[in-house]
C-alpha positions as CSV (number, residue, x, y, z in Angstrom):
1,M,0.2,-9.2,-6.3
2,G,3.9,-8.5,-7.1
3,R,6.1,-11.0,-5.5
4,F,9.6,-10.6,-4.1
5,Y,11.9,-13.6,-4.1
6,G,15.4,-13.4,-2.7
7,S,17.7,-16.2,-1.7
8,I,21.4,-17.2,-1.9
9,H,22.5,-20.7,-2.8
10,I,25.9,-22.2,-2.0
11,R,27.2,-25.4,-3.6
12,S,28.4,-27.1,-0.4
13,N,27.5,-29.6,2.3
14,E,29.5,-27.9,5.0
15,I,26.4,-26.7,6.9
16,E,28.1,-26.1,10.2
17,Q,30.9,-23.9,8.8
18,F,28.3,-22.0,6.7
19,T,26.1,-21.4,9.8
20,E,28.9,-19.8,11.8
21,I,29.6,-17.4,8.9
22,V,25.9,-16.5,8.8
23,K,25.7,-15.9,12.6
24,K,28.5,-13.3,12.4
25,L,26.9,-11.6,9.4
26,A,23.5,-11.5,11.2
27,A,25.2,-9.6,14.1
28,Q,27.0,-7.2,11.8
29,E,24.2,-6.3,9.5
30,K,21.3,-6.7,12.0
31,L,19.5,-9.1,9.6
32,K,17.7,-12.3,10.1
33,F,18.2,-15.5,8.1
34,L,16.8,-18.9,7.5
35,I,19.2,-21.7,6.4
36,S,18.1,-24.8,4.6
37,P,19.7,-28.2,4.9
38,C,21.8,-29.4,2.0
39,I,19.4,-30.3,-0.8
40,N,20.7,-31.6,-4.2
41,G,24.2,-30.3,-3.1
42,W,22.9,-26.8,-2.4
43,I,22.6,-25.0,0.9
44,S,20.0,-22.2,0.6
45,L,20.1,-19.0,2.6
46,Y,17.1,-16.6,3.0
47,P,18.0,-13.2,4.3
48,S,15.3,-10.8,5.7
49,E,14.2,-7.8,3.7
50,K,13.0,-10.3,1.2
51,G,16.6,-11.1,0.2
52,Q,17.0,-7.7,-1.6
53,N,19.9,-6.4,0.6
54,P,22.9,-6.1,-1.8
55,T,25.6,-6.5,0.8
56,V,24.8,-10.1,1.9
57,A,25.9,-12.1,-1.2
58,P,29.4,-10.5,-1.6
59,A,30.0,-10.7,2.2
60,I,29.4,-14.5,2.1
61,A,31.4,-14.9,-1.2
62,Q,34.4,-13.4,0.5
63,Q,34.4,-16.1,3.1
64,F,33.2,-19.1,1.2
65,P,35.0,-20.3,-2.0
66,S,32.2,-22.4,-3.5
67,H,29.8,-21.7,-6.3
68,L,27.4,-19.1,-5.0
69,L,24.2,-17.8,-6.7
70,N,22.2,-14.8,-5.5
71,L,18.7,-15.1,-7.1
72,I,16.3,-12.3,-6.9
73,L,12.8,-11.6,-8.3
74,Y,11.8,-8.0,-7.8
75,H,8.0,-7.4,-7.6
76,D,7.4,-9.8,-10.5
77,D,9.0,-7.1,-12.7
78,F,12.5,-8.4,-13.3
79,F,14.8,-11.4,-12.6
80,Y,18.3,-10.8,-11.3
81,Y,21.2,-13.0,-10.4
82,E,24.8,-12.7,-9.3
83,Y,27.2,-15.7,-9.7
84,Y,30.3,-16.0,-7.6
85,R,33.1,-18.6,-7.7
86,D,36.4,-18.7,-5.7
87,H,35.4,-15.4,-3.9
88,Q,35.0,-13.6,-7.2
89,L,32.0,-12.1,-8.9
90,I,31.9,-14.0,-12.2
91,D,28.6,-12.9,-13.8
92,T,25.6,-10.6,-13.3
93,Y,22.3,-10.6,-15.1
94,S,19.1,-8.5,-15.1
95,S,16.1,-9.3,-17.3
96,V,15.3,-5.6,-17.4
97,P,18.6,-3.7,-17.1
98,E,17.1,-0.3,-17.2
99,F,14.2,-0.9,-14.8
100,F,15.4,1.9,-12.5
101,G,16.5,4.2,-15.2
102,A,18.8,4.6,-18.2
103,I,22.3,3.1,-17.8
104,S,25.4,3.2,-20.0
105,R,25.9,0.7,-22.9
106,E,28.7,-0.9,-21.0
107,E,26.7,-1.5,-17.9
108,K,23.8,-2.8,-19.9
109,L,26.1,-5.3,-21.6
110,R,27.5,-6.4,-18.2
111,L,23.9,-7.3,-17.1
112,T,23.0,-9.4,-20.2
113,G,24.4,-12.6,-18.6
114,K,27.1,-15.0,-19.9
115,P,25.6,-18.6,-20.0
116,E,29.0,-20.1,-20.8
117,V,30.4,-19.2,-17.3
118,F,28.3,-22.0,-15.9
119,A,30.1,-24.8,-17.7
120,D,32.2,-25.7,-14.6
121,L,29.1,-25.7,-12.3
122,L,27.1,-27.9,-14.8
123,S,29.9,-30.4,-14.9
124,E,29.7,-30.8,-11.1
125,L,25.9,-31.4,-11.0
126,P,25.1,-35.2,-10.7
127,N,23.2,-36.7,-13.6
128,N,23.2,-33.3,-15.2
129,Q,21.2,-32.9,-18.4
130,T,21.2,-29.1,-18.5
131,T,23.1,-27.4,-21.4
132,I,24.6,-24.0,-21.9
133,E,22.1,-23.5,-24.7
134,Q,19.1,-24.0,-22.3
135,I,20.4,-21.4,-19.9
136,A,20.9,-19.0,-22.8
137,E,17.4,-19.5,-23.9
138,V,16.0,-18.7,-20.4
139,L,18.1,-15.5,-20.3
140,A,17.2,-14.4,-23.8
141,A,14.9,-11.3,-24.0
142,S,11.4,-11.9,-25.2
143,S,10.2,-10.5,-28.5
144,P,8.0,-7.3,-28.5
145,E,5.1,-9.5,-29.7
146,K,5.6,-11.9,-26.7
147,L,5.8,-9.1,-24.3
148,E,2.6,-7.6,-25.7
149,E,0.8,-10.9,-25.3
150,L,2.1,-11.3,-21.7
151,S,0.9,-7.7,-20.9
152,R,-2.5,-8.6,-22.2
153,K,-2.7,-11.7,-20.0
154,S,-1.4,-9.7,-17.0
155,L,-4.2,-7.2,-17.4
156,E,-6.7,-10.1,-17.5
157,I,-5.4,-11.4,-14.2
158,L,-5.6,-8.0,-12.6
159,Q,-9.2,-7.6,-13.8
160,Q,-10.0,-11.0,-12.3
161,L,-8.5,-9.9,-8.9
162,E,-10.3,-6.6,-9.0
163,A,-13.6,-8.3,-9.8
164,G,-13.2,-10.3,-6.6
165,A,-11.7,-13.6,-7.7
166,N,-12.3,-16.3,-5.1
167,P,-9.2,-16.4,-2.8
168,A,-9.2,-20.2,-3.1
169,E,-8.6,-19.8,-6.9
170,L,-5.8,-17.2,-6.7
171,S,-3.1,-19.9,-6.6
172,K,-4.4,-21.4,-9.8
173,L,-3.9,-18.2,-11.8
174,P,-1.1,-18.7,-14.4
175,Y,1.4,-16.2,-12.9
176,D,4.5,-17.7,-14.3
177,E,3.0,-17.8,-17.8
178,V,2.1,-14.1,-17.6
179,F,4.9,-12.6,-15.6
180,I,8.0,-13.5,-17.6
181,A,10.5,-12.5,-14.9
182,A,8.9,-15.1,-12.6
183,S,9.0,-17.7,-15.3
184,Q,12.7,-17.0,-16.0
185,F,13.5,-17.1,-12.3
186,S,11.8,-20.5,-11.8
187,C,13.2,-22.0,-15.0
188,F,16.8,-20.9,-14.2
189,A,16.6,-22.4,-10.7
190,Q,15.3,-25.7,-12.1
191,L,18.0,-25.9,-14.7
192,L,20.6,-25.8,-11.9
193,N,18.7,-28.2,-9.7
194,I,18.1,-25.6,-7.0
195,S,15.1,-26.3,-4.8
196,N,13.0,-23.9,-2.7
197,A,14.1,-20.8,-4.7
198,A,10.7,-19.3,-5.3
199,T,10.3,-17.8,-1.8
200,C,12.0,-15.5,0.6
201,Y,12.5,-15.1,4.4
202,E,9.2,-13.2,5.0
203,Y,7.1,-15.7,3.0
204,L,8.7,-18.6,4.9
205,Q,8.1,-17.0,8.3
206,D,4.5,-16.4,7.4
207,E,4.2,-20.1,6.5
208,E,2.6,-19.2,3.2
209,D,4.8,-21.6,1.2
210,E,3.3,-25.1,1.7
211,E,5.5,-26.9,-0.9
212,I,8.9,-26.0,0.6
213,E,11.0,-29.1,0.7
214,R,12.3,-30.1,4.2
215,R,11.0,-26.9,5.7
216,E,11.0,-28.4,9.2
217,E,14.8,-28.6,9.1
218,F,15.4,-25.0,8.4
219,V,17.5,-23.1,11.0
220,H,16.7,-19.5,12.1
221,I,19.5,-17.1,12.7
222,P,19.6,-15.6,15.3
223,D,17.8,-17.7,17.9
224,P,14.1,-17.1,17.3
225,S,13.2,-17.2,21.0
226,I,15.1,-13.9,21.4
227,E,13.0,-12.2,18.8
228,L,9.8,-13.7,20.2
229,A,10.5,-12.4,23.7
230,H,11.2,-8.9,22.2
231,K,7.9,-9.0,20.4
232,Q,6.0,-10.0,23.5
233,R,7.6,-7.2,25.5
234,E,6.8,-4.7,22.8
235,K,3.1,-5.9,22.6
236,A,2.8,-5.6,26.4
237,R,4.2,-2.1,26.3
238,I,1.8,-1.0,23.6
239,D,-1.2,-2.6,25.4
240,E,-0.3,-0.8,28.6
241,A,0.1,2.6,26.7
242,F,-3.4,2.2,25.3
243,T,-4.8,1.3,28.7
244,K,-3.3,4.5,30.2
245,L,-4.9,6.6,27.3
246,N,-8.2,5.0,28.0
247,R,-8.0,5.6,31.8
248,A,-7.0,9.3,31.0
249,G,-10.2,9.7,29.0
250,I,-8.3,10.2,25.7
251,L,-9.0,6.9,24.1
252,L,-12.8,6.5,24.3
253,F,-13.4,3.2,22.5
254,T,-11.8,0.6,20.3
255,V,-14.2,-1.0,17.8
256,S,-13.6,-4.7,17.7
257,S,-12.8,-6.3,14.3
258,P,-14.8,-9.4,13.4
259,T,-12.8,-12.7,13.5
260,Q,-11.0,-13.2,10.3
261,S,-12.4,-16.2,8.4
262,G,-10.7,-16.0,5.0
263,Q,-7.4,-15.0,3.4
264,F,-7.9,-11.3,3.6
265,P,-8.4,-9.1,6.7
266,H,-11.7,-7.2,7.2
267,I,-11.6,-3.6,6.1
268,P,-13.5,-0.9,8.1
269,I,-15.7,1.7,6.6
270,S,-16.8,4.8,8.6
271,A,-18.3,8.2,8.3
272,P,-19.4,10.9,10.8
273,S,-23.1,10.9,11.6
274,Q,-25.2,14.1,11.5
275,T,-26.7,13.3,14.9
276,G,-23.3,12.7,16.6
277,G,-20.8,9.9,16.7
278,F,-19.9,7.7,13.7
279,F,-21.3,5.1,11.4
280,I,-18.9,2.1,11.3
281,G,-19.0,-1.2,9.6
282,W,-16.6,-4.0,8.6
283,C,-16.4,-5.2,5.0
284,G,-15.2,-8.6,3.8
285,L,-17.6,-11.0,5.5
286,G,-18.4,-13.1,2.5
287,N,-22.1,-13.4,1.6
288,Q,-23.4,-11.8,4.8
289,L,-25.0,-8.4,4.6
290,L,-22.8,-5.5,5.8
291,E,-23.8,-4.2,9.2
292,I,-23.4,-0.5,9.7
293,K,-23.6,0.5,13.4
294,H,-24.0,3.9,15.0
295,Y,-21.5,4.5,17.7
296,T,-22.4,7.4,20.1
297,A,-21.6,8.5,23.6
298,P,-21.6,6.9,26.1
299,W,-19.2,4.9,24.0
300,N,-19.4,1.6,25.9
301,N,-23.1,1.3,25.2
302,E,-24.2,-1.2,22.5
303,P,-24.3,0.6,19.2
304,A,-27.5,0.7,17.2
305,N,-27.7,-1.2,13.9
306,L,-28.7,0.9,10.9
307,E,-30.6,-2.1,9.5
308,L,-29.8,-1.4,5.9
309,A,-29.4,-4.2,3.3
310,L,-25.8,-3.3,2.3
311,E,-23.5,-5.4,0.2
312,Q,-20.1,-6.5,1.7
313,N,-18.1,-4.8,-1.0
314,A,-18.8,-1.2,0.3
315,Y,-15.7,0.9,-0.1
316,V,-16.6,4.5,0.9
317,M,-19.6,6.2,2.4
318,Q,-20.9,9.6,3.3
319,V,-23.9,10.9,5.2
320,S,-25.8,13.8,3.5
321,P,-25.7,17.3,5.2
322,S,-29.2,16.9,6.6
323,G,-28.5,13.3,7.8
324,K,-31.5,12.0,5.7
325,F,-29.4,10.0,3.2
326,L,-26.5,7.7,3.1
327,A,-24.4,7.2,0.0
328,V,-22.1,4.2,-0.5
329,G,-19.4,3.5,-3.1
330,H,-18.8,-0.2,-3.9
331,A,-15.8,-2.1,-5.2
332,S,-14.7,-5.7,-5.7
333,G,-16.6,-6.4,-8.9
334,S,-19.9,-4.7,-7.9
335,W,-19.0,-1.4,-9.4
336,Q,-21.7,1.0,-8.3
337,G,-22.9,3.7,-6.0
338,T,-25.9,3.3,-3.9
339,L,-28.2,5.8,-2.2
340,Y,-30.2,5.0,0.9
341,D,-33.0,6.8,2.7
342,L,-32.0,6.6,6.4
343,E,-35.5,7.6,7.6
344,Q,-37.2,4.9,5.5
345,K,-34.4,2.4,5.9
346,Q,-34.3,1.5,2.2
347,L,-32.3,1.6,-1.0
348,I,-33.7,4.2,-3.3
349,K,-31.0,4.4,-6.1
350,T,-28.3,2.3,-7.7
351,I,-25.7,4.0,-9.9
352,S,-23.7,1.8,-12.2
353,H,-20.0,2.5,-12.8
354,V,-17.4,1.1,-15.1
355,R,-14.9,0.5,-12.2
356,A,-14.8,0.6,-8.4
357,T,-16.6,3.6,-7.0
358,S,-13.9,5.3,-5.0
359,G,-15.4,8.7,-4.3
360,I,-19.0,9.7,-3.4
361,Q,-20.3,13.1,-2.1
362,F,-23.4,15.2,-1.8
363,T,-23.5,18.8,-2.9
364,P,-23.9,21.2,0.0
365,D,-27.6,21.8,-0.9
366,E,-28.2,18.0,-1.0
367,E,-29.7,18.3,-4.5
368,M,-27.1,16.2,-6.2
369,L,-25.0,13.1,-5.5
370,I,-21.6,12.9,-7.2
371,S,-20.0,9.5,-7.6
372,R,-16.6,8.7,-9.1
373,S,-14.9,5.6,-10.5
374,E,-11.4,5.5,-12.1
375,D,-12.2,7.6,-15.3
376,E,-15.8,8.8,-14.9
377,I,-17.8,11.0,-12.7
378,I,-21.6,10.6,-12.6
379,L,-24.0,13.3,-11.4
380,T,-27.3,12.1,-10.0
381,S,-30.3,14.1,-8.9
382,V,-31.2,13.3,-5.3
383,K,-34.7,14.7,-5.8
384,T,-35.7,12.9,-9.0
385,L,-33.1,10.0,-8.8
386,Q,-32.3,10.6,-12.5
387,Q,-28.9,10.8,-14.0
388,I,-27.9,14.3,-14.8
389,A,-24.6,13.8,-16.6
390,V,-21.5,11.6,-17.0
391,I,-18.2,13.4,-17.0
392,K,-15.1,11.7,-18.4
393,V,-11.8,12.3,-16.5
394,R,-8.4,10.8,-16.5
395,Q,-7.5,8.0,-14.0
396,G,-8.0,9.0,-10.4
397,T,-10.0,8.2,-7.2
398,K,-10.7,11.5,-5.3
399,I,-13.3,14.2,-5.5
400,A,-14.1,17.4,-3.5
401,I,-17.0,19.8,-3.9
402,H,-16.6,23.5,-3.4
403,P,-19.1,24.9,-0.8
404,N,-20.7,27.1,-3.4
405,G,-21.9,23.9,-5.1
406,R,-20.6,24.9,-8.5
407,Y,-17.1,23.5,-8.8
408,L,-15.9,20.0,-8.4
409,L,-12.3,18.9,-8.0
410,A,-11.1,15.5,-9.2
411,D,-7.5,14.2,-9.1
412,E,-6.0,12.8,-12.3
413,G,-3.1,10.4,-12.0
414,K,-2.6,11.7,-8.4
415,S,-0.4,14.5,-9.6
416,Q,-3.0,16.7,-11.4
417,L,-6.1,18.4,-10.2
418,A,-9.1,18.9,-12.6
419,I,-11.5,21.7,-11.9
420,I,-15.0,20.9,-13.2
421,D,-17.9,23.4,-13.6
422,L,-21.0,21.5,-12.5
423,N,-23.3,23.9,-14.3
424,T,-21.8,23.1,-17.7
425,Q,-20.5,19.6,-16.7
426,K,-17.1,20.6,-18.4
427,V,-13.5,20.4,-17.2
428,V,-12.5,24.1,-16.8
429,K,-8.8,23.4,-16.3
430,V,-6.2,20.9,-15.1
431,L,-3.5,22.0,-12.7
432,A,-0.3,20.0,-11.9
433,T,1.0,19.6,-8.4
434,A,4.4,20.9,-7.4
435,T,7.4,19.5,-9.4
436,L,10.0,17.7,-7.4
437,D,13.8,18.0,-7.9
438,M,15.6,14.7,-8.5
439,T,19.0,16.2,-7.6
440,A,17.7,17.4,-4.3
441,W,16.0,14.0,-3.7
442,M,19.2,12.1,-4.5
443,A,21.2,14.4,-2.1
444,S,18.6,13.7,0.7
445,V,18.9,9.9,0.1
446,Q,22.7,10.1,0.4
447,R,22.3,12.0,3.7
448,G,20.0,9.2,4.9
449,E,17.0,11.6,5.1
450,G,15.1,11.0,1.8
451,V,12.5,8.5,0.9
452,T,13.3,5.4,-1.1
453,S,11.3,6.2,-4.3
454,F,11.1,9.3,-6.4
455,S,8.1,10.8,-8.1
456,D,8.2,13.8,-10.6
457,N,5.4,15.6,-8.7
458,E,3.7,15.7,-5.3
459,M,0.9,13.1,-5.2
460,I,-2.6,13.9,-3.9
461,F,-4.3,11.6,-1.4
462,K,-7.2,13.8,-0.2
463,M,-8.8,17.1,-1.0
464,D,-11.3,19.1,0.9
465,F,-12.5,22.7,1.4
466,S,-13.0,25.0,4.4
467,P,-16.8,25.6,4.9
468,D,-16.5,29.2,3.7
469,G,-14.8,28.0,0.5
470,R,-11.7,30.2,1.0
471,W,-9.2,27.4,1.5
472,L,-8.4,24.3,-0.5
473,L,-7.1,21.7,1.9
474,C,-4.9,18.8,0.6
475,A,-3.2,15.7,2.0
476,M,-0.2,14.8,-0.2
477,D,2.6,12.4,0.0
478,K,4.9,15.2,1.1
479,G,2.6,16.6,3.7
480,V,-0.3,18.9,4.3
481,R,-0.8,21.7,1.7
482,I,-3.3,24.6,2.2
483,F,-4.1,26.8,-0.9
484,E,-6.1,29.9,-1.3
485,W,-9.0,28.9,-3.6
486,N,-9.0,32.2,-5.6
487,E,-5.4,31.7,-6.4
488,V,-6.0,28.1,-7.4
489,F,-8.9,29.0,-9.6
490,S,-6.9,31.8,-11.4
491,S,-3.9,29.6,-12.0
492,K,-3.2,28.3,-15.5
493,N,-1.1,25.2,-15.5
494,K,0.0,24.3,-12.0
495,L,-1.1,24.8,-8.4
496,P,0.1,28.0,-6.8
497,L,2.4,27.9,-3.8
498,P,0.5,26.9,-0.6
499,I,-0.1,29.5,2.0
500,V,0.6,26.9,4.7
501,A,2.5,23.7,4.4
502,S,3.5,21.0,6.9
503,P,5.8,18.1,5.9
504,S,5.1,14.4,6.2
505,E,7.5,12.6,8.5
506,V,9.9,10.1,6.9
507,V,9.4,6.6,8.3
508,T,11.8,3.7,8.1
509,F,10.4,0.2,7.6
510,D,12.2,-3.1,7.9
511,D,10.5,-4.3,4.8
512,L,10.6,-2.9,1.3
513,P,10.2,0.0,0.5
514,S,12.4,1.0,3.4
515,R,11.8,4.8,3.7
516,M,8.5,6.4,3.0
517,A,6.6,9.6,3.8
518,T,2.8,10.0,3.2
519,T,0.0,12.0,4.6
520,Y,-3.1,10.0,4.0
521,D,-6.1,12.0,5.3
522,I,-7.2,15.3,6.7
523,A,-10.1,16.7,8.7
524,F,-10.9,20.4,9.2
525,D,-11.9,22.0,12.5
526,W,-13.7,25.0,11.3
527,Q,-14.3,26.5,14.8
528,R,-10.6,26.6,15.6
529,N,-9.4,27.1,12.0
530,T,-7.2,24.0,12.4
531,L,-6.5,21.2,9.9
532,L,-5.9,17.7,11.4
533,S,-3.9,15.2,9.5
534,C,-2.6,11.6,9.7
535,G,-0.2,9.4,7.9
536,L,2.5,6.7,7.9
537,E,4.2,8.2,11.0
538,G,1.4,7.0,13.3
539,K,0.5,10.5,14.6
540,V,-2.5,12.8,14.4
541,K,-1.1,16.3,13.8
542,S,-2.7,19.8,13.6
543,V,-1.7,22.9,11.7
544,D,-3.1,26.3,12.5
545,L,-4.2,28.1,9.3
546,A,-3.7,31.5,10.8
547,T,-0.1,31.0,12.2
548,G,1.1,28.0,10.2
549,E,2.1,26.4,13.5
550,S,2.1,22.6,13.4
551,K,2.1,20.2,16.3
552,V,1.5,16.6,17.3
553,L,-1.9,16.1,19.0
554,L,-1.6,12.3,19.5
555,E,1.1,9.6,18.8
556,L,-0.5,6.2,18.8
557,P,1.3,3.6,20.8
558,G,3.5,1.5,18.5
559,R,3.0,4.1,15.8
560,P,0.8,2.2,13.4
561,S,0.1,3.8,10.0
562,I,-3.0,5.9,10.3
563,I,-4.8,5.7,6.9
564,Q,-8.1,7.4,7.7
565,L,-9.3,10.2,10.0
566,N,-12.9,11.4,10.6
567,L,-13.8,14.3,12.8
568,S,-17.3,14.2,14.4
569,R,-19.8,16.9,13.3
570,D,-19.8,18.4,16.8
571,L,-16.0,18.7,16.6
572,A,-15.6,16.8,19.9
573,T,-14.4,13.4,18.8
574,F,-12.3,11.9,16.0
575,C,-12.1,8.4,14.6
576,T,-8.9,6.7,13.3
577,H,-8.3,3.7,11.1
578,S,-4.8,2.4,11.7
579,I,-2.7,-0.6,10.5
580,P,0.2,-2.0,12.6
581,N,3.1,-3.2,10.5
582,M,1.4,-2.0,7.3
583,F,4.0,-3.2,4.8
584,E,4.5,-6.7,6.2
585,R,3.2,-9.5,3.9
586,K,0.9,-10.9,6.6
587,Q,-0.8,-7.7,7.4
588,E,-2.5,-7.3,10.8
589,S,-6.2,-6.2,11.0
590,C,-7.0,-2.6,10.8
591,I,-7.8,-1.0,14.2
592,V,-10.7,1.5,14.5
593,Q,-10.5,3.8,17.6
594,L,-12.5,6.8,18.8
595,W,-10.6,9.6,20.5
596,N,-11.5,12.6,22.8
597,Y,-10.4,15.5,20.6
598,L,-11.4,18.1,23.1
599,A,-9.0,16.5,25.7
600,L,-6.1,16.9,23.2
601,I,-6.4,20.5,22.2
């Protein structure tokens, strides 16, 4: 939901001279731009990277003497501007000066904004009715009471979205009333008679801003035909690479996504089947029932439909160890877990939750179903279909059951791991993940090696156990971590050092955030004592638990982010969910593919 606006506005009508400056800057900085015609005496410039690149405005100000305003909205969190005149930086403002951390009193004072500096600019605006006092009012900080009220309204909007608000109604939600930075941004631009400020390059390119004045007259720098030709060549290269993998017997099948009919792309859901292959379905088809199909070899055959009356808001699913039952966790307002008898083809239990059901698993003996929402875990008897217990936990989404059936792991806040005794239904202990060093992180960023954002601890994305219960297997943002369970269980406050670790690969994105590293999912090959993993780098990797050796099994053409990895029960095939250009605003559909694991090892 958080929006990024970023644009530069120059008080001038010398469009040709300005365009030549932008062309040179585009070549130097390897950025793309959109230039508006002169509207109300302003030429507007929209740089790529959502206008957040700090080098553009000063570079233009050095070459252009006019009034120049660099206006930025950062993720709906704060409003920022820079004001230049006669090649000089005159004023800087941030609505939340310490958003990225504590700063000195002098720096904070510098970012409070000086409304009086706009007197000359206001005198040049035709038919101006804006006053210095009005600008000062917009820049003034809100009272604690006002901020509390806005936070409450913000939470209400988030709950509406989580509950599955109709996409057609999203534009009617009162964003600018709730998100004060967005309101400040819009009001400030209006006071200075600046049009088309509430957007950025990426939004304009995605054609998501229908009310942009004179959009058809905008000029793209560089020539868009060059970029289009490059994209076409890249797509052809990727398509050919997938074709070669298919001919080589490595890519077995690509599961087609349904045609997108609404605002949001369809989301796949999958799980390994006990009888071989995978159960796969596509969520997000409106009021239609969710079709779960069983894909098995030979892969080109028409898959069988499970013929279950499943709702479209399914989020996660798991097949029971015997293959008799299917458990599904639901989101988007229908906060529940459901249990189906696959032999009878019927729903046999619905488990109500307070939030989206993000984790669901059977105990190894298949006697209990464990479902999790944000802050609660519900234990349900598979035999009697009665609720056994509700366990309160802190915010999180993941669970993992130890093969002995007694202990359950649940993440809390992504950086802590709660160990729960299923016999007593009590939390035994909570262990923190590894603490990260900010100094080391800053040094890595300065070397151009580190990720853009910093977290105090490693963050958990997936937990699992080896079938013998000896190893705790984790996917974390920093990579794969393998712990000895006895050491974990005997630890007091934090996780022990892993016995094997393999780092995530740092990936650079054109869009914000620019550098990230995350391992999203893992799958254990118990026969070969090997842990498979996938993540942002677009690769499926393996690490040998005996030797610690890590290697790349498969690099997907185009290196889309791989967000899910399922290994078939016979350890012959794996299934990937991947998203090309994951952080672009107009996200492409997820791709589900089946791969010949045996041909890769």
